[in-house]
C-alpha positions in Angstrom: -23.4 -6.0 -4.3 -25.8 -6.9 -7.7 -23.9 -7.9 -11.4 -27.6 -6.8 -14.1 -26.0 -7.5 -17.5 -27.1 -5.1 -20.5 -26.1 -4.2 -24.5 -23.5 -1.6 -25.0 -22.0 -0.4 -28.5 -19.7 3.1 -29.6 -22.2 5.5 -32.8 -20.2 7.9 -33.9 -18.1 9.1 -30.5 -21.3 8.5 -28.5 -21.1 4.5 -26.1 -25.2 3.5 -25.8 -26.3 0.9 -24.1 -29.4 -0.4 -21.9 -29.7 -2.9 -19.3 -31.1 -6.4 -20.7 -34.2 -6.9 -18.9 -35.2 -3.1 -19.6 -34.5 -3.7 -24.0 -37.1 -0.9 -23.9 -34.5 1.5 -22.1 -31.5 3.1 -23.5 -28.9 5.9 -22.1 -25.5 7.1 -23.2 -22.4 8.5 -20.9 -19.3 10.2 -23.0 -17.5 7.3 -21.9 -17.5 3.8 -21.3 -17.9 3.9 -18.1 -20.0 7.1 -17.8 -22.3 5.3 -19.2 -22.0 2.4 -17.1 -23.0 5.4 -13.7 -26.3 5.5 -16.4 -27.2 2.3 -16.8 -26.9 1.9 -12.4 -29.0 4.8 -12.9 -31.3 3.8 -15.1 -31.1 1.5 -12.8 -32.2 2.7 -9.7 -35.2 4.0 -11.3 -36.8 0.3 -13.1 -36.1 -0.9 -10.1 -37.7 1.9 -7.3 -41.3 1.4 -9.0 -41.5 5.6 -8.9 -42.2 5.0 -11.9 -45.7 3.3 -13.2 -45.9 1.6 -16.8 -42.3 -0.5 -17.4 -41.9 -3.4 -20.0 -39.3 -5.4 -18.1 -38.4 -8.8 -20.3 -38.7 -12.9 -18.3 -38.4 -15.6 -19.6 -41.1 -18.6 -19.9 -40.4 -21.9 -19.9 -43.3 -24.2 -21.5 -43.1 -28.0 -21.6 
């Protein structure tokens, strides 16, 4: 089992969030659990290799 960090908030009765590694791709749900289900689906889409041009965040070590 893998753990993925995500950012979320409630706005106007909806739960909105995105995967920390893919901040350009937001999704939403009616509940927090619903949002988490959508985020799992989004993660599978982002990592499948089927979608071209996916932007991702990474870290760079500078000496």
